[in-house]
C-alpha positions as CSV (number, residue, x, y, z in Angstrom):
1,X,-34.1,32.0,-38.2
2,X,-36.7,33.4,-35.8
3,X,-39.8,34.6,-37.0
4,X,-42.0,37.4,-34.4
5,X,-45.4,35.6,-32.6
6,X,-47.9,35.7,-34.6
7,X,-52.3,34.7,-34.4
8,X,-51.9,31.6,-36.5
9,X,-55.6,30.4,-36.6
10,X,-58.0,33.5,-35.6
11,X,-60.3,32.4,-38.2
12,X,-61.3,29.2,-36.6
13,X,-61.2,30.2,-33.0
14,X,-57.6,29.1,-32.0
15,X,-55.4,31.2,-30.1
16,X,-51.8,30.0,-30.2
17,X,-48.7,31.5,-30.7
18,X,-45.8,29.8,-33.0
19,X,-42.1,30.6,-32.7
20,X,-40.5,29.2,-35.5
21,X,-36.3,28.9,-34.5
22,X,-33.4,26.9,-35.1
23,X,-31.8,25.0,-37.7
24,X,-33.1,22.9,-41.0
25,X,-35.3,26.1,-42.4
26,X,-38.7,27.0,-42.3
27,X,-40.8,23.6,-42.9
28,X,-38.1,22.4,-39.9
29,X,-39.1,24.8,-37.3
30,X,-42.9,24.6,-38.2
31,X,-42.6,21.2,-37.5
32,X,-40.7,21.6,-34.5
33,X,-43.2,24.2,-33.5
34,X,-46.6,22.5,-34.2
35,X,-44.8,19.0,-32.3
36,X,-44.1,21.1,-29.1
37,X,-47.9,22.7,-29.0
38,X,-49.1,19.3,-28.9
39,X,-47.0,17.8,-26.6
40,X,-46.9,20.6,-24.4
41,X,-50.9,21.0,-24.7
42,X,-51.3,24.0,-26.1
43,X,-53.2,22.6,-29.0
44,X,-55.9,20.2,-27.3
45,X,-56.3,16.8,-28.9
46,X,-59.4,17.3,-31.9
47,X,-58.3,20.5,-32.4
48,X,-58.8,21.3,-36.0
49,X,-55.6,23.2,-38.0
50,X,-56.2,25.8,-40.2
51,X,-56.2,25.4,-43.8
52,X,-52.5,26.0,-45.7
53,X,-53.2,29.4,-47.6
54,X,-54.6,30.3,-44.0
55,X,-51.5,29.0,-42.2
56,X,-48.8,30.1,-45.0
57,X,-49.9,33.6,-45.1
58,X,-50.1,34.0,-42.0
59,X,-46.3,33.0,-40.9
60,X,-45.3,34.3,-44.4
61,X,-43.8,31.5,-45.5
62,X,-44.9,29.1,-48.9
63,X,-47.8,27.4,-49.0
64,X,-45.9,24.3,-49.5
65,X,-44.0,24.3,-46.4
66,X,-47.3,24.1,-44.2
67,X,-48.1,21.2,-46.2
68,X,-44.9,19.3,-46.4
69,X,-45.1,19.8,-42.0
70,X,-48.6,18.4,-41.6
71,X,-47.6,15.9,-43.8
72,X,-44.4,15.2,-41.5
73,X,-46.8,15.1,-38.4
74,X,-49.4,13.0,-39.4
75,X,-47.1,10.2,-40.3
76,X,-46.0,10.2,-37.0
77,X,-49.2,10.3,-35.6
78,X,-49.4,14.2,-33.9
79,X,-52.3,14.9,-36.6
80,X,-55.1,13.2,-38.5
81,X,-56.5,14.3,-42.2
82,X,-59.3,13.3,-43.4
83,X,-61.1,14.6,-46.6
84,X,-64.0,17.1,-45.5
85,X,-62.8,17.4,-42.1
86,X,-59.5,18.8,-42.4
87,X,-56.0,18.5,-40.3
88,X,-57.0,17.9,-36.7
89,X,-54.6,17.5,-33.6
90,X,-55.1,13.8,-33.1
91,X,-57.1,12.2,-30.6
92,X,-54.2,10.2,-28.6
93,X,-52.1,12.8,-28.8
94,X,-51.6,13.6,-25.1
95,X,-49.5,16.6,-23.0
96,X,-46.2,14.7,-21.7
97,X,-46.9,15.3,-18.2
98,X,-49.8,12.5,-18.4
99,X,-48.0,9.2,-18.1
100,X,-48.1,7.0,-20.9
101,X,-50.7,4.3,-20.7
102,X,-52.7,6.2,-17.3
103,X,-56.3,6.8,-17.8
104,X,-57.5,10.6,-18.0
105,X,-57.6,11.9,-14.3
106,X,-60.1,14.8,-13.0
107,X,-57.4,17.2,-11.1
108,X,-57.6,16.5,-7.8
109,X,-59.6,19.2,-5.6
110,X,-59.3,19.9,-2.3
111,X,-62.0,18.1,0.7
112,X,-63.1,21.0,2.6
113,X,-64.9,20.6,5.8
114,X,-68.0,18.5,6.4
115,X,-69.9,21.2,8.0
116,X,-68.8,25.3,7.8
117,X,-69.2,27.2,10.7
118,X,-66.9,29.8,9.7
119,X,-67.5,33.1,10.7
120,X,-67.9,36.1,7.9
121,X,-69.2,33.8,5.3
122,X,-72.8,34.1,3.4
123,X,-74.7,32.1,2.7
124,X,-73.7,31.4,-0.9
125,X,-76.4,29.5,-2.2
126,X,-78.6,32.2,-1.7
127,X,-76.8,34.5,-4.3
128,X,-79.2,36.3,-6.3
129,X,-78.6,35.3,-9.7
130,X,-81.4,36.2,-11.1
131,X,-82.2,39.8,-10.0
132,X,-78.5,40.2,-10.4
133,X,-78.3,38.7,-14.0
134,X,-81.0,41.6,-14.8
135,X,-79.2,44.4,-13.1
136,X,-76.2,42.9,-14.8
137,X,-78.2,42.6,-18.3
138,X,-79.8,46.4,-17.9
139,X,-76.5,47.6,-16.4
140,X,-74.7,46.8,-19.6
141,X,-77.2,47.9,-22.1
142,X,-77.7,51.3,-20.5
143,X,-73.8,52.0,-20.4
144,X,-71.9,54.4,-22.7
145,X,-69.0,53.8,-25.0
146,X,-66.8,55.3,-22.2
147,X,-67.4,53.5,-19.7
148,X,-65.8,50.2,-21.4
149,X,-62.4,52.7,-21.5
150,X,-59.9,54.0,-19.3
151,X,-62.6,56.0,-16.3
152,X,-62.5,57.3,-13.2
153,X,-59.7,56.0,-10.2
154,X,-62.6,57.1,-7.5
155,X,-65.0,54.2,-9.3
156,X,-68.1,54.8,-11.7
157,X,-70.0,58.5,-10.8
158,X,-73.7,55.4,-11.1
159,X,-72.8,53.3,-8.4
160,X,-70.9,56.6,-6.3
161,X,-74.1,58.2,-6.6
162,X,-76.2,55.4,-5.7
163,X,-74.4,54.4,-2.4
164,X,-74.4,58.3,-1.0
165,X,-77.9,58.0,-1.1
166,X,-78.5,54.1,0.2
167,X,-75.6,54.9,2.5
168,X,-77.3,58.2,4.1
169,X,-80.9,56.0,4.4
170,X,-79.6,53.2,5.5
171,X,-76.7,53.6,7.8
172,X,-76.8,57.6,8.7
173,X,-73.9,58.6,6.9
174,X,-73.9,62.1,5.5
175,X,-71.9,62.2,2.1
176,X,-71.7,63.0,-1.2
177,X,-70.2,61.2,-4.7
178,X,-66.8,62.9,-4.8
179,X,-66.2,61.7,-1.4
180,X,-66.4,57.9,-2.1
181,X,-63.9,56.1,-3.4
182,X,-64.8,52.4,-5.1
183,X,-62.4,50.1,-3.9
184,X,-62.7,45.8,-3.8
185,X,-63.8,45.5,0.1
186,X,-61.8,46.2,3.2
187,X,-58.1,45.0,2.4
188,X,-58.1,46.7,-0.8
189,X,-59.5,49.8,1.1
190,X,-56.2,48.9,4.2
191,X,-53.6,48.9,1.2
192,X,-54.8,52.0,-0.1
193,X,-54.6,53.6,3.1
194,X,-51.6,52.3,4.5
195,X,-49.5,50.9,1.2
196,X,-47.5,48.2,1.3
197,X,-44.1,47.9,-0.7
198,X,-44.1,45.3,-3.0
199,X,-40.3,43.3,-4.7
200,X,-40.0,45.9,-7.3
201,X,-39.6,48.7,-4.5
202,X,-42.8,50.6,-5.2
203,X,-45.9,51.0,-3.3
204,X,-48.6,48.5,-3.3
205,X,-51.5,49.0,-5.6
206,X,-49.8,52.0,-7.0
207,X,-48.7,54.4,-4.2
208,X,-45.6,55.5,-3.5
209,X,-42.4,52.9,-2.1
210,X,-42.6,52.6,2.1
211,X,-45.8,55.2,2.1
212,X,-49.2,55.5,2.5
213,X,-52.0,57.9,2.9
214,X,-52.2,57.8,6.8
215,X,-49.4,56.4,8.9
216,X,-49.1,53.7,12.6
217,X,-49.2,53.8,15.1
218,X,-52.6,52.4,14.4
219,X,-54.8,51.6,17.4
220,X,-57.0,48.5,16.8
221,X,-59.1,46.2,18.9
222,X,-57.6,43.7,21.7
223,X,-59.7,41.0,19.1
224,X,-59.8,41.0,15.6
225,X,-58.8,39.6,12.4
226,X,-55.6,38.5,12.1
227,X,-55.3,39.2,8.2
228,X,-56.1,42.7,8.8
229,X,-52.8,42.8,11.7
230,X,-50.7,40.8,8.8
231,X,-51.4,43.1,6.6
232,X,-50.5,46.1,8.2
233,X,-47.3,44.5,9.7
234,X,-46.3,44.3,6.5
235,X,-46.7,48.0,5.0
236,X,-44.8,48.4,8.5
237,X,-47.4,49.6,10.6
238,X,-47.7,49.0,14.1
239,X,-50.9,48.2,15.7
240,X,-51.4,49.1,19.4
241,X,-54.1,46.7,21.1
242,X,-57.0,49.0,22.9
243,X,-58.3,46.6,25.7
244,X,-62.7,45.6,25.0
245,X,-65.5,44.9,27.7
246,X,-69.1,44.1,27.1
247,X,-69.6,47.6,25.8
248,X,-66.7,47.9,23.1
249,X,-63.2,48.6,22.7
250,X,-61.9,51.0,25.5
251,X,-61.4,54.3,23.9
252,X,-60.1,55.8,26.5
253,X,-57.0,54.1,26.3
254,X,-56.0,55.9,23.4
255,X,-53.4,57.8,23.5
256,X,-50.5,59.2,20.7
257,X,-52.0,56.7,17.6
258,X,-52.3,58.4,14.7
259,X,-55.5,56.3,13.8
260,X,-57.5,53.5,15.2
261,X,-59.2,51.1,13.5
262,X,-63.0,49.9,15.0
263,X,-65.9,47.9,14.2
264,X,-68.5,50.2,16.3
265,X,-71.7,48.6,15.0
266,X,-71.1,45.3,15.9
267,X,-67.7,44.2,18.0
268,X,-65.5,41.6,15.7
269,X,-65.6,38.8,16.7
270,X,-67.5,39.1,20.6
271,X,-70.7,41.3,19.5
272,X,-72.2,43.9,20.7
273,X,-72.1,47.7,19.3
274,X,-69.7,50.3,21.2
275,X,-71.7,52.0,23.5
276,X,-72.8,55.8,22.6
277,X,-71.1,57.9,25.1
278,X,-67.8,56.0,23.7
279,X,-69.1,56.7,20.4
280,X,-68.5,60.5,21.7
281,X,-65.4,60.1,23.0
282,X,-63.4,58.4,20.2
283,X,-64.4,62.1,18.0
284,X,-63.5,63.8,20.8
285,X,-59.7,62.2,20.8
286,X,-59.8,62.2,16.8
287,X,-60.5,66.1,17.3
288,X,-58.1,67.0,19.9
289,X,-55.4,64.8,18.5
290,X,-55.7,65.5,14.5
291,X,-56.0,61.5,14.3
292,X,-58.5,60.1,12.2
293,X,-61.3,56.6,13.0
294,X,-61.0,54.1,10.6
295,X,-64.7,52.5,10.7
296,X,-65.4,48.8,9.2
297,X,-69.1,48.5,9.1
298,X,-68.6,45.2,7.9
299,X,-72.3,43.8,8.3
300,X,-74.0,46.7,9.3
301,X,-76.9,45.6,7.4
302,X,-77.8,42.6,9.8
303,X,-79.7,44.0,13.2
304,X,-82.4,41.3,14.6
305,X,-83.7,42.6,18.8
306,X,-82.2,46.3,18.2
307,X,-82.8,48.8,16.3
308,X,-80.1,49.4,13.8
309,X,-76.8,51.5,14.9
310,X,-76.3,53.9,12.6
311,X,-72.4,54.5,11.4
312,X,-70.3,56.4,13.7
313,X,-69.2,58.6,10.6
314,X,-72.3,60.5,11.0
315,X,-71.0,62.3,14.2
316,X,-68.0,63.5,11.8
317,X,-67.9,62.9,8.5
318,X,-64.3,65.3,8.8
319,X,-62.6,62.8,11.3
320,X,-64.2,58.8,10.3
321,X,-63.3,57.1,7.1
322,X,-66.4,54.9,6.6
323,X,-65.2,51.6,4.6
324,X,-68.1,48.7,4.0
325,X,-68.3,46.1,1.2
326,X,-71.1,43.9,-0.2
327,X,-68.6,40.4,0.9
328,X,-71.5,39.9,3.8
329,X,-74.7,41.2,2.2
330,X,-74.1,39.8,-1.2
331,X,-70.7,37.8,-2.2
332,X,-66.9,38.1,-1.7
333,X,-66.8,36.8,-5.0
334,X,-68.4,40.1,-5.9
335,X,-65.2,42.4,-5.2
336,X,-67.0,45.4,-4.5
337,X,-67.0,48.2,-1.2
338,X,-66.4,51.8,-0.9
339,X,-64.3,53.9,1.2
340,X,-66.5,56.9,2.2
341,X,-63.2,60.2,3.1
342,X,-63.4,63.3,4.5
343,X,-62.3,65.6,1.9
344,X,-58.8,65.8,2.5
345,X,-58.2,62.2,2.1
346,X,-59.9,62.2,-1.3
347,X,-57.0,63.2,-3.9
348,X,-54.4,61.3,-2.0
349,X,-56.3,57.9,-1.8
350,X,-56.7,58.1,-6.1
351,X,-53.4,59.4,-6.5
352,X,-52.4,55.8,-4.4
353,X,-55.1,54.1,-6.3
354,X,-53.6,55.1,-9.4
355,X,-54.4,55.2,-13.1
356,X,-55.0,52.3,-13.9
357,X,-54.8,49.7,-11.8
358,X,-56.7,47.7,-8.9
359,X,-60.0,48.8,-10.3
360,X,-62.8,46.9,-9.4
361,X,-65.1,45.8,-12.2
362,X,-66.6,48.5,-14.2
363,X,-69.7,45.9,-15.9
364,X,-69.7,44.8,-11.9
365,X,-69.9,48.5,-10.9
366,X,-72.6,49.1,-13.1
367,X,-74.3,46.3,-12.0
368,X,-74.6,46.9,-8.7
369,X,-75.5,50.4,-9.0
370,X,-78.2,49.2,-10.9
371,X,-79.3,46.7,-8.7
372,X,-79.2,49.3,-5.4
373,X,-81.3,52.0,-7.4
374,X,-84.3,49.2,-8.6
375,X,-84.8,48.3,-4.8
376,X,-83.1,45.0,-5.5
377,X,-80.0,45.0,-2.7
378,X,-83.1,46.4,0.0
379,X,-84.9,43.6,-1.1
380,X,-82.0,40.7,-1.2
381,X,-81.2,41.8,2.7
382,X,-84.3,41.8,4.0
383,X,-85.0,38.5,3.1
384,X,-81.4,37.6,4.3
385,X,-82.1,39.3,7.4
386,X,-84.5,37.0,8.0
387,X,-83.2,34.2,6.8
388,X,-80.2,34.5,8.9
389,X,-82.3,35.2,11.9
390,X,-83.8,32.2,11.7
391,X,-80.6,30.1,11.4
392,X,-79.5,32.5,14.8
393,X,-82.6,31.3,16.4
394,X,-82.3,27.6,15.5
395,X,-78.7,27.5,16.8
396,X,-79.3,29.3,20.4
397,X,-82.6,26.9,20.5
398,X,-80.5,23.9,20.0
399,X,-77.4,24.7,22.4
400,X,-80.6,25.4,24.9
401,X,-81.7,21.9,24.5
402,X,-78.6,19.9,23.7
403,X,-76.2,21.6,25.7
404,X,-77.8,24.2,28.2
405,X,-74.3,24.5,30.4
406,X,-73.2,27.0,27.2
407,X,-73.7,30.9,27.0
408,X,-74.4,32.0,23.7
409,X,-73.5,36.2,23.2
410,X,-73.2,38.1,20.2
411,X,-76.4,37.1,18.6
412,X,-78.3,40.7,18.5
413,X,-76.6,41.3,14.9
414,X,-74.3,39.9,12.5
415,X,-73.5,36.2,10.8
416,X,-72.1,34.6,13.4
417,X,-72.7,33.9,17.7
418,X,-69.8,33.6,20.5
419,X,-70.0,30.2,22.6
420,X,-68.7,31.1,26.2
421,X,-66.7,28.0,27.2
422,X,-65.2,26.9,31.1
423,X,-61.7,28.6,31.0
424,X,-59.1,26.1,29.4
425,X,-60.8,24.2,27.5
426,X,-61.6,25.8,24.6
427,X,-58.5,24.6,22.2
428,X,-59.8,21.1,23.3
429,X,-63.0,22.0,21.9
430,X,-61.7,23.2,18.6
431,X,-60.3,19.8,17.7
432,X,-63.0,18.3,18.8
433,X,-65.3,19.8,16.3
434,X,-62.5,19.7,13.5
435,X,-62.4,15.8,14.2
436,X,-66.0,15.8,13.8
437,X,-65.4,17.6,10.3
438,X,-66.5,21.0,11.7
439,X,-64.8,24.2,10.4
440,X,-65.1,26.7,13.7
441,X,-62.8,29.1,15.4
442,X,-61.8,29.8,18.9
443,X,-61.5,33.2,20.2
444,X,-58.1,32.9,20.6
445,X,-57.2,32.8,17.0
446,X,-58.2,36.4,16.9
447,X,-56.4,37.9,20.3
448,X,-54.1,40.5,19.2
449,X,-51.3,39.0,20.2
450,X,-49.7,42.1,22.6
451,X,-53.0,42.1,24.2
452,X,-54.5,40.7,26.9
453,X,-57.2,37.4,26.3
454,X,-59.9,39.6,28.1
455,X,-62.7,37.7,26.1
456,X,-62.0,34.5,27.8
457,X,-62.7,31.0,26.2
458,X,-64.9,30.8,23.7
459,X,-65.8,29.2,20.0
460,X,-66.8,32.0,17.3
461,X,-69.8,30.1,15.3
462,X,-70.6,31.3,12.2
463,X,-74.2,30.5,11.2
464,X,-74.6,32.0,7.8
465,X,-72.4,29.5,5.8
466,X,-74.4,26.4,5.2
467,X,-76.8,26.1,2.5
468,X,-80.4,25.5,4.3
469,X,-80.4,21.7,3.6
470,X,-77.0,21.2,5.2
471,X,-77.8,23.5,8.5
472,X,-79.5,21.2,10.6
473,X,-76.5,18.4,10.0
474,X,-74.2,20.8,10.9
475,X,-76.0,22.0,14.0
476,X,-76.5,18.0,15.5
477,X,-72.7,17.3,14.9
478,X,-71.9,21.2,17.0
479,X,-74.4,20.0,19.3
480,X,-72.5,16.5,19.7
481,X,-69.6,17.7,20.5
482,X,-70.3,20.4,22.8
483,X,-72.3,18.2,25.0
484,X,-69.4,15.6,25.0
485,X,-66.8,18.6,26.4
């Protein structure tokens, strides 16, 4: 005998499903189900159970059946019953996964590095909680009811309109709201553009199996994030590394690639913008080949010693897909990004995104729209630009004093610096830093496996991640490692 799954305790706020099955009648089945719920941890110690009448009505059994089951479990010590307090799960009833007699322990946590100098991580302690909470509250209060139902896979209109204005003003992007698609970040954008097969045989994130909006081969910079290369490889996209120099990717090496992925405002990780003649050249290549340029504008807001470099998209909105997010400016935890698309790609991207899956949170979208429209985003970026510039200056000054043999490059923008090392020393220094509890990366970690080691030996040091109170100690530890090296 089996009853359907039921919500047995709505009245007291506990949501637990019971399956009444097996031999012995309904009382035995109910006793067994409750005992297993306690034993398995689904009913925590101290949880108040519903009255006989309520549970009997929910399960469609007699009131005496529930009373008898409760009484049996009280006698066995699984439950307790007191006048005026109702029936509760006994405090001594613990799930079997904890050894009998073993003291309760907090769940183990992975220990992080003592000093976090990894790239790409903003200062999490600087998230503007009060301003964001105010925007969130205003956005929820002003949101129409339809915002909480099935919506537009392109993203909320409020955010796309705000982004179109902001990107035009701050990054020189030429677009309109209907050409912007909201996504969950840069990796999500790549999945939508290139597709990714899933074990079930359908394309990742709603796209067709084995397909995508774009196809390879894809030109990429000779140094970049391995995570992105792995994602593309999983989608069956062949990446062709472009050589790098101090002026960015050497785009003259492009040939029959169908697209190219660049970080033109601030090459990652070596630093420096793509020089003007190369920006023009890659647009000419895309026009001549019928190809497209993917622009990763990952830290476009953070410029220190030079005027901001406008988005490459402004040169030709029909040949450049501009991709950005708030992962560096606000927090990667928000999972909010955007694609500014040529007109011909809008519908294919929306089809790949699907009707319901892969959407960013609507309340978060509405909050970001309010945060930007009210000026809070600009104020936060300006504040963080000053903070990160101060961090960078402290890093440069400390190295000049403690390790003057180390050249520092790529510091005019972004959230990281490149520390040049003598040939053949990179791995040794990275290992020495790890022994001191310093998390950072060597340049070799970002080199395309098919490309030359043109950047030489070096460290990629992120100066944004540590909180203000921890930054000094992180610098001290880094300087000690470099001085010894």
